[in-house]
Z-matrix of the N, CA and C atoms (Angstrom, degrees):
N
C 1 1.330
C 2 1.528 1 110.16
N 3 1.281 2 120.59 1 132.22
C 4 1.437 3 123.90 2 178.23
C 5 1.480 4 112.26 3 -87.40
N 6 1.404 5 120.94 4 123.76
C 7 1.393 6 121.23 5 172.61
C 8 1.394 7 114.80 6 -78.23
N 9 1.319 8 122.73 7 162.61
C 10 1.354 9 123.70 8 178.65
C 11 1.650 10 110.18 9 -74.93
N 12 1.209 11 119.85 10 142.94
C 13 1.541 12 118.69 11 -179.57
C 14 1.441 13 109.71 12 -61.49
N 15 1.309 14 110.41 13 143.53
C 16 1.549 15 119.60 14 176.14
C 17 1.522 16 110.60 15 -107.49
N 18 1.283 17 117.32 16 154.14
C 19 1.410 18 119.99 17 170.60
C 20 1.459 19 117.07 18 -69.36
N 21 1.329 20 119.03 19 142.13
C 22 1.455 21 122.42 20 -172.53
C 23 1.615 22 106.83 21 -61.71
N 24 1.314 23 119.01 22 -34.93
C 25 1.359 24 120.65 23 177.00
C 26 1.526 25 112.83 24 -56.05
N 27 1.308 26 122.44 25 -22.10
C 28 1.464 27 125.23 26 -174.25
C 29 1.579 28 106.24 27 -68.82
N 30 1.259 29 117.93 28 -20.80
C 31 1.486 30 121.95 29 -178.46
C 32 1.541 31 109.98 30 -71.20
N 33 1.345 32 117.07 31 -33.66
C 34 1.534 33 120.91 32 -175.14
C 35 1.563 34 106.37 33 -62.02
N 36 1.239 35 112.19 34 133.17
C 37 1.477 36 121.36 35 176.25
C 38 1.566 37 112.31 36 94.75
N 39 1.304 38 117.21 37 -16.64
C 40 1.550 39 121.12 38 175.01
C 41 1.546 40 111.05 39 -63.03
N 42 1.274 41 115.93 40 142.65
C 43 1.465 42 119.90 41 175.75
C 44 1.563 43 107.20 42 -85.79
N 45 1.333 44 110.66 43 148.45
C 46 1.509 45 115.09 44 -178.94
C 47 1.540 46 107.18 45 -118.67
N 48 1.301 47 113.59 46 133.83
C 49 1.499 48 121.07 47 -177.82
C 50 1.523 49 107.99 48 -127.88
N 51 1.344 50 116.00 49 150.11
C 52 1.405 51 121.56 50 175.55
C 53 1.629 52 106.82 51 -74.34
N 54 1.291 53 117.72 52 164.92
C 55 1.382 54 118.87 53 178.06
C 56 1.600 55 116.98 54 -68.13
N 57 1.427 56 109.82 55 -7.55
C 58 1.383 57 116.43 56 174.29
C 59 1.493 58 112.17 57 -97.34
N 60 1.338 59 117.23 58 0.80
C 61 1.510 60 120.63 59 173.94
C 62 1.466 61 114.45 60 94.71
N 63 1.319 62 115.64 61 11.73
C 64 1.517 63 119.70 62 177.21
C 65 1.592 64 109.71 63 -87.48
N 66 1.396 65 116.43 64 124.67
C 67 1.322 66 122.21 65 172.76
C 68 1.470 67 111.05 66 -58.24
N 69 1.352 68 119.26 67 132.69
C 70 1.457 69 124.03 68 -177.46
C 71 1.526 70 107.91 69 -113.33
N 72 1.400 71 119.81 70 -49.17
C 73 1.402 72 120.59 71 178.40
C 74 1.491 73 115.98 72 176.38
N 75 1.171 74 122.72 73 -165.38
C 76 1.437 75 126.64 74 179.37
C 77 1.473 76 113.97 75 -120.88
N 78 1.318 77 124.13 76 132.66
C 79 1.453 78 121.19 77 -174.21
C 80 1.516 79 108.88 78 -75.24
N 81 1.360 80 111.77 79 126.94
C 82 1.514 81 118.67 80 -178.45
C 83 1.549 82 105.29 81 -107.42
N 84 1.281 83 121.69 82 -30.93
C 85 1.437 84 121.43 83 -179.94
C 86 1.462 85 112.54 84 -158.82
N 87 1.308 86 122.56 85 174.04
C 88 1.440 87 124.65 86 174.82
C 89 1.455 88 112.34 87 -126.82
N 90 1.323 89 116.10 88 151.12
C 91 1.513 90 121.22 89 -176.07
C 92 1.548 91 101.00 90 -106.55
N 93 1.292 92 118.46 91 130.50
C 94 1.406 93 124.56 92 -177.52
C 95 1.609 94 114.58 93 -116.48
N 96 1.244 95 117.46 94 150.75
C 97 1.409 96 121.32 95 167.83
C 98 1.518 97 106.30 96 -109.26
N 99 1.270 98 118.24 97 103.66
C 100 1.503 99 120.76 98 -175.37
C 101 1.422 100 115.88 99 -61.63
N 102 1.344 101 112.34 100 -42.36
C 103 1.448 102 120.86 101 177.23
C 104 1.525 103 116.42 102 -59.12
N 105 1.236 104 116.13 103 -41.69
C 106 1.502 105 122.69 104 177.91
C 107 1.537 106 112.20 105 -89.08
N 108 1.295 107 116.02 106 -8.47
C 109 1.455 108 127.47 107 -174.09
C 110 1.542 109 109.63 108 49.59
N 111 1.286 110 114.53 109 53.83
C 112 1.482 111 118.49 110 178.60
C 113 1.453 112 113.36 111 -142.47
N 114 1.391 113 112.80 112 151.92
C 115 1.522 114 120.54 113 179.22
C 116 1.586 115 101.13 114 -75.38
N 117 1.357 116 114.88 115 136.38
C 118 1.488 117 116.22 116 175.90
C 119 1.521 118 111.46 117 -116.83
N 120 1.318 119 118.83 118 -14.77
C 121 1.372 120 121.77 119 -178.67
C 122 1.430 121 116.61 120 -162.72
N 123 1.298 122 116.31 121 160.88
C 124 1.508 123 121.07 122 -177.36
C 125 1.549 124 104.28 123 -118.84
N 126 1.281 125 121.53 124 124.50
C 127 1.436 126 130.25 125 173.25
C 128 1.538 127 106.19 126 -83.77
N 129 1.387 128 118.34 127 118.21
C 130 1.420 129 121.67 128 -179.76
C 131 1.476 130 108.96 129 -110.18
N 132 1.348 131 114.10 130 144.97
C 133 1.510 132 125.02 131 174.45
C 134 1.492 133 104.06 132 -133.02
N 135 1.332 134 119.97 133 178.11
C 136 1.380 135 121.68 134 -176.93
C 137 1.450 136 113.54 135 53.33
N 138 1.361 137 116.42 136 49.65
C 139 1.336 138 124.03 137 -172.51
C 140 1.516 139 118.96 138 -72.29
N 141 1.302 140 119.24 139 149.45
C 142 1.495 141 117.13 140 173.06
C 143 1.542 142 107.88 141 -69.81
N 144 1.334 143 113.00 142 111.09
C 145 1.502 144 114.89 143 -170.80
C 146 1.586 145 114.54 144 -70.47
N 147 1.358 146 112.03 145 -25.20
C 148 1.464 147 112.05 146 177.90
C 149 1.554 148 108.46 147 -71.55
N 150 1.253 149 119.60 148 -36.01
C 151 1.388 150 127.39 149 -177.40
C 152 1.574 151 111.32 150 -60.90
N 153 1.418 152 111.54 151 -47.42
C 154 1.443 153 118.74 152 -177.46
C 155 1.437 154 115.92 153 -97.04
N 156 1.343 155 117.07 154 9.76
C 157 1.532 156 115.55 155 -176.85
C 158 1.449 157 112.71 156 -59.64
N 159 1.408 158 114.24 157 133.11
C 160 1.502 159 120.96 158 -179.45
C 161 1.484 160 111.38 159 85.58
N 162 1.406 161 117.12 160 -7.23
C 163 1.555 162 116.51 161 -170.37
C 164 1.639 163 104.75 162 -113.48
N 165 1.405 164 111.46 163 -37.30
C 166 1.530 165 116.58 164 -175.55
C 167 1.605 166 102.59 165 -130.49
N 168 1.317 167 110.02 166 127.48
C 169 1.534 168 118.54 167 174.98
C 170 1.548 169 115.33 168 -92.50
N 171 1.334 170 106.11 169 148.63
C 172 1.527 171 115.34 170 169.39
C 173 1.551 172 110.32 171 51.92
N 174 1.399 173 110.63 172 -131.57
C 175 1.479 174 120.88 173 -177.43
C 176 1.501 175 112.77 174 -88.07
N 177 1.267 176 121.04 175 13.51
C 178 1.525 177 121.53 176 178.29
C 179 1.498 178 112.00 177 -67.10
N 180 1.283 179 112.04 178 140.08
C 181 1.531 180 119.57 179 175.08
C 182 1.594 181 108.34 180 -103.45
N 183 1.371 182 108.15 181 177.72
C 184 1.545 183 110.54 182 178.47
C 185 1.546 184 104.69 183 -128.21
N 186 1.277 185 113.85 184 159.97
C 187 1.529 186 121.45 185 165.11
C 188 1.553 187 112.33 186 -112.17
N 189 1.355 188 111.30 187 122.35
C 190 1.437 189 115.14 188 179.03
C 191 1.511 190 108.98 189 -104.74
N 192 1.460 191 111.75 190 139.33
C 193 1.540 192 112.81 191 177.98
C 194 1.393 193 111.29 192 -57.56
N 195 1.362 194 122.85 193 145.50
C 196 1.409 195 129.67 194 -177.86
C 197 1.558 196 105.76 195 -71.65
N 198 1.215 197 120.54 196 -27.68
C 199 1.454 198 124.97 197 178.39
C 200 1.651 199 113.46 198 -52.89
N 201 1.383 200 110.50 199 -32.69
C 202 1.439 201 119.02 200 177.86
C 203 1.539 202 111.00 201 -64.97
N 204 1.268 203 122.64 202 -24.85
C 205 1.509 204 122.59 203 -175.07
C 206 1.490 205 108.14 204 -67.74
N 207 1.330 206 112.25 205 128.39
C 208 1.397 207 123.37 206 178.22
C 209 1.676 208 114.84 207 -100.53
N 210 1.440 209 110.04 208 -26.90
C 211 1.308 210 112.40 209 -179.52
C 212 1.581 211 112.43 210 -167.25
N 213 1.332 212 117.33 211 138.95
C 214 1.465 213 119.10 212 178.57
C 215 1.423 214 111.90 213 -118.40
N 216 1.278 215 115.01 214 122.66
C 217 1.596 216 121.47 215 177.80
C 218 1.507 217 107.02 216 -144.79
N 219 1.245 218 114.54 217 -134.81
C 220 1.519 219 122.09 218 176.58
C 221 1.443 220 106.65 219 -60.39
N 222 1.423 221 117.41 220 -31.68
C 223 1.468 222 125.25 221 175.97
C 224 1.458 223 108.69 222 -127.28
N 225 1.363 224 119.57 223 168.31
C 226 1.479 225 121.43 224 173.66
C 227 1.531 226 106.87 225 -107.46
N 228 1.428 227 110.95 226 135.29
C 229 1.468 228 111.28 227 178.83
C 230 1.651 229 103.53 228 -112.76
N 231 1.305 230 109.75 229 137.46
C 232 1.609 231 120.61 230 178.27
C 233 1.390 232 107.35 231 -118.40
N 234 1.287 233 113.66 232 158.61
C 235 1.468 234 128.27 233 171.66
C 236 1.556 235 105.18 234 -53.80
N 237 1.314 236 119.42 235 155.36
C 238 1.486 237 124.51 236 -173.75
C 239 1.492 238 108.22 237 -59.66
N 240 1.338 239 120.18 238 108.10
C 241 1.354 240 125.38 239 177.30
C 242 1.544 241 117.55 240 -73.15
N 243 1.324 242 114.68 241 -21.42
C 244 1.385 243 121.73 242 -177.30
C 245 1.593 244 108.85 243 -68.53
N 246 1.296 245 112.94 244 -47.74
C 247 1.434 246 115.13 245 175.60
C 248 1.462 247 113.36 246 -54.75
N 249 1.325 248 121.79 247 -44.67
C 250 1.435 249 129.56 248 179.84
C 251 1.480 250 114.32 249 -64.62
N 252 1.364 251 114.22 250 -36.48
C 253 1.467 252 115.81 251 174.55
C 254 1.445 253 111.34 252 -73.49
N 255 1.226 254 122.97 253 -35.40
C 256 1.507 255 126.11 254 -176.20
C 257 1.549 256 109.07 255 -74.41
N 258 1.260 257 119.12 256 -28.89
C 259 1.479 258 119.73 257 -179.78
C 260 1.544 259 109.23 258 -84.38
N 261 1.252 260 118.46 259 -32.81
C 262 1.371 261 122.26 260 -175.71
C 263 1.484 262 117.65 261 62.24
N 264 1.429 263 115.82 262 25.17
C 265 1.395 264 122.97 263 -173.17
C 266 1.515 265 109.37 264 -87.99
N 267 1.357 266 114.78 265 158.19
C 268 1.408 267 121.43 266 -176.78
C 269 1.668 268 106.49 267 -98.18
N 270 1.286 269 111.80 268 157.22
C 271 1.486 270 114.80 269 -178.08
C 272 1.545 271 113.69 270 -78.43
N 273 1.272 272 114.14 271 -179.58
C 274 1.552 273 111.81 272 -177.80
C 275 1.546 274 112.97 273 -71.44
N 276 1.292 275 120.15 274 -9.00
C 277 1.372 276 123.24 275 -178.09
C 278 1.595 277 107.74 276 -93.20
N 279 1.281 278 117.85 277 -5.25
C 280 1.496 279 120.61 278 -178.51
C 281 1.490 280 108.96 279 82.16
N 282 1.302 281 127.91 280 4.90
C 283 1.450 282 118.83 281 177.89
C 284 1.459 283 105.24 282 -93.89
N 285 1.414 284 109.53 283 158.15
C 286 1.553 285 113.71 284 171.69
C 287 1.458 286 108.98 285 -64.85
N 288 1.374 287 111.75 286 138.65
C 289 1.469 288 114.69 287 -175.67
C 290 1.450 289 114.80 288 -71.72
N 291 1.219 290 118.68 289 -23.37
C 292 1.615 291 119.27 290 170.45
C 293 1.512 292 106.87 291 -132.06
N 294 1.276 293 110.39 292 126.92
C 295 1.432 294 122.94 293 175.96
C 296 1.537 295 111.17 294 -89.02
N 297 1.317 296 116.06 295 132.01
C 298 1.443 297 113.48 296 178.69
C 299 1.495 298 104.67 297 -111.62
């Protein structure tokens, strides 16, 4: 069943959880590629301080690649961020997986 398209701004304010149920943060903004007309990242604020301890300081947010998104509903589910943080690996495109 195809759902009606939603405005991008409807993502702002939604909570983001890993697929293991760990709260990651709240969407504050989205990063767009205007040429491709696609969302490329989610800017998160109100971060889970335990999850990002030692990686993000103070009131800093992060930008997660949109390709990590598994589902969008009342909340946004992403691939398990804890595994990605622990390995510190880079993605296939050579960019840091989490931008601080």
